[in-house]
N, C-alpha and C positions, 0 to 999 in steps of 0.2 A: 259782297256787302251793298248796301243801298243807300242813297240818298247820303255820301260824303259829299262834306266842305271841301277838306284835302285830300289829296292821296299823296303819298310819300312813296317812293318806291330805291330800294337799295340794293346793292351786290357788291360784294369785294371784287368778283371778277369781272362786274362790268354787266353794264343793259344795253343792251337794243331794241329801240322802236321802229316797228314793219317799215315804216313810213320813213326812215330819216335813209335819204340818200347817201350820206354822207359813209357810213356804215363804222363811225366811230363811237367806242362803247360809250358810257359815262356810269359812273358808280352811284349816282343818284341821282331822281328824278324827280320833279314836285307837280304836281297838276291841282291847279286851284281854276275858280269859274271865271274869275278876271284875265288870267293868265293862258289859258288855251281855248282856242275857237274851232280847233278840230273835234268832229261828235264821236270820232272812234279812234281810237287809240291801240296797238297790240305791243306790247312788250315783252321780250323774252331777257334771260339771261345767260350770260357764256357758258356758267357751269351749271348753268337748269335750277337754279332755286334764288331766290330772291326774299326779300324784307317790304310786306306791304304795311305800312302807318304801325312798321315795328314788328311785324309777326311775320316769322319765313313757311313759305311756299314752292313748291315743286312748279314745272310748267311753266304757260304760257298766261298771262295776265293782259284782262283785255278792260277800255278805262273808257265806259262810255259817257257822255254830255248830256243830260236830261234837256228838257224846254225850262224846269226851274235855275237849270246852273248848277245842279246839284249832281254825285258823279254815282253811278253802276258801275259796282268792280268786279268783275268774273273772272274765276280761276278757270283754265281751263288746261285740262290736264287727262292722260293715262287713265282709265276708271281702274286699274290695280294700282296706281301711283295714287289713286284719291283715296281708296280703301286703305292704305299706309296710314291716313289723316284718322280716320271715321273709328277704328275699332275701339282702339282704348278711348275716346273720346263718349261712347256708347255704352263700356261696361269695363270693369277694373281688369289692367293687363296681366294680373296675379293669377286670376280666374282657370279654373281647369281647363286645361287644352282643349278640349273636345268642345267646350262647351265656345269659346274662341273661335273655333272652325266654323261651328253653327251660324254664330254671328257674323261672321262674315262672307257665308255665301246667305245670309238674311240679306246684308247690306248690299251686295252686288246686286244681285234679283230685285229688291226693290230702287236701287240706282237706276238700273238699266230697264226699269217698268217706267219709271219718270223719264228715263232719255225717250222713251221712245211715246210718251203720253205730252210730250210737252209742247208740243205742237210749235207755233211758228215765237213763243216767250226767246230771249236774247240768252237764257241758260237753262239748264236739264231741271237741276236739285237747288232747293235751298240747302246753305251751312249750318244749318239751325233744329232745334226740335222740331220746327213745322218740316222740314224735310228730314232730314240725319246730320247728326251733330259733325263736323268737318273740322276739325284743330290745325290741318297745316303739317308742317314738320314738326312740330309744338307736340302731338298727338301721337308720333310713332317710338313705340317700345319694341324690344326686342322680339316679345313673346307674340304679340300681338302682327308683326311683321313676317312671322312665320306661320302663322294663322292662313294669312291671305297669301304666302306664298305656297304652303301646301294645299289649297283650294282655290289655286290661281285657273281662274274662266269659268269656274262652277257656277250654278243656275239652278232655281228651281222652277219645272214645267208643272203646267198640267195641261192635258192633250195638245201637247208640242209648242203651247205658249206663257209668254216668262210671265209670272203670277205676280201683284201687288204683294209682296211679299212683307205687309206688315208686323212688326213687332213693339214689345214695350217693357216695363221696368219688371212689375211683380202681378200678376192679376188677381190674386188673395184667395186663391184654391182654385179656380175655374176660368178659365179664356171664354172671354166673348164671341157671340154670332157676329159677324161683319153686319150681318141685313139688320140688327139693332139699331146702328150707329150710322151704317152706310149707305142702306137698302143694297148691299152687294150679297148677294145667295148662291155665294159660290162653297162647293162641299169640302175645299181644303180651307177656308176662313170661318169653318165651325168651331163652337166650343169643344173643348174637352178638360177633362179632369187633370190634375197640376199639385206637387205638393211642394210649390214655393214656400208655402206659410211656416216650411219647418226649419228653414234658414232663411228668409227675405228680411232684410232689416225693416222693410216695408210690412211686417205682419202685420200689426196694426197701430191704429194712429187714431190722433185726437188733434182736432182742430176748432177753437172759436174765434167767430170773424162777426164784427161787430156789425147789428142791422143797416147803422147809417151806411157803411162800408158796401153791403152787399148791394142795397139801394142806389149808392153811385154806379158801382159798378155793372148795374144791370143797366142804367142811364146810360152808359158808353158806349151800349150794345145795344140801343133801341128801345128799353124797354122802359115805359114812365111808367113807373115803380116807385110810389110814396107813401109813408105810414104803414109800413109791413106788421100785420096785427099778427098774423101766424103764417106757421109753412111745413106743409107736410107732406108725406112721399105718395104720388098718385100713381102707381106701375112700377115693377120690377118686372125685367127681363130674366128668361128661363134659369140664367147663371147666376142670378139676385142681384144683379146690378140696377139702379134705379133709374128708369125710364124718363119719368117727369115729377120734378118739385112743384105743388100747386101754393102759390103766394095768396094766401089773401090781405089784401090793401085796401084804401080808402075807395077806390072806384068799383072795389069786387074782387074777383077771385081768376088769377092768371095761370097757366101751366107753361112752366117753364121745362123744356129738354134739361136733365141733367149735367151734359155734357156741354151745354150753351151755359150754364151757371159755374160749371168748371173754368171753361173759357174765360168768364166775367171775371171770377175770382181772382184768377190765376192757376195756371196749371201745380206749382210749386205750393198752391198754399191750400188747394183741395185737392190731393192727388188723385183720388180715383172717384168714381161715381158707384162705388161699394160701399155705401154707409146708410149709418141710419141717420136721424137727428130731430133736437127740440129745441125749444127757445128758454136759456135763461135769462131776467131781469133784458140788457139790451144787445144780448149777445144770439147766435145762433153756436149751437154745438154739435159738432158733425163726427161723430164714433164710427172710424171704418177701418179699410186694409185696400193692400194692394196700392200700386203707384202706374197709372198709366190707364189707356183705353183700353186695356183686357184681349187685344185681337190678336190673332196668330201666335208667332214666340215669344213665349215667355221669358225673358232673359235669368230672373232666378231662376226658374224653373229648369233653365237649359243644364243651369248650374248646379242644382242638386239632382236631376238625372247624369252628367257628366260623372259629378261626386260617387254616383252611386254603377260606373261602368258602361255606361249607355254611349256608344261614338257617334260622332254628328250626324251623319246618314239617319241614325234610330231616332235623333234628338227631333231634327228636322222633319221625320217620315211622321213623327209625333203631333208635330203644332200643326203640320198642313197635311194632312192626311188626304193621300191618294196623288201626292205629287211625283214629279219621280228628278233625279238629278241629270243634267247633262252639261258640255262646255260650251262657251258660246259661240265658239268657233264650228260649233254643228247644227247652229240656228239658221 
């Protein structure tokens, strides 16, 4: 959690701050900018679980007061405990078990890669879609806990190194080359065919966005575009996704990367860059398929393959070709 005005910690069994020499456990601690001068406080719960602003978490909570007076709150815990709150937040817990296991390995690998790449940040990974969704104890379900347990410590490697195991919801029929989005030319992140369309709830979709909203959203992202007159696709990836959208406006024509347009509009508003578009009255109509950036593991594709009898090793091998599975302790 970032930029919190107030942080309330609670635990029935008691809380202990690392800098509290009394050693007396408290059931509640409140942190506000006015009341706390300590720049950093680490708090643990007697029974290993506490509520942070009403939401339950395992592990230690570190609270850092920023120069603004607001708080950065970091949950520190073992990676296996962390995964307990991730898998059911990323995919439905009643999915095929082999798909859940594939997700557990991908999420563990992605988290470990982010940890290695974190540098001097006071945290390793974000708890949102900008990292991977982490829901604390509320995200724990029996099926996903079992998937984490049965794949304990297992990660994906390429030539002995942990990979950035990107994943997404639904690719629309073919995953994307990472080089198209992020300039990562890795053999294990190249596009493959996928049958997610046969079951995905994001098979096809239509979104209508007002021109004024697009103008405002792009302005918020640094593009001074006013009086949009037309929009058309200007470049397609080998997998069929849009590379650029050419926007004609009163000052000329501006090419906007499709993923930038998605970010500006909102990822839930524009689910993927696998679309066609057209203008109708004062709206832009997007007709597309899939959900997410399309790189790496397709979650709906993993579910489809699991339903046809493929195990998690085969699923991971399909979406991350050329990788091997190993245990973290072997690294």
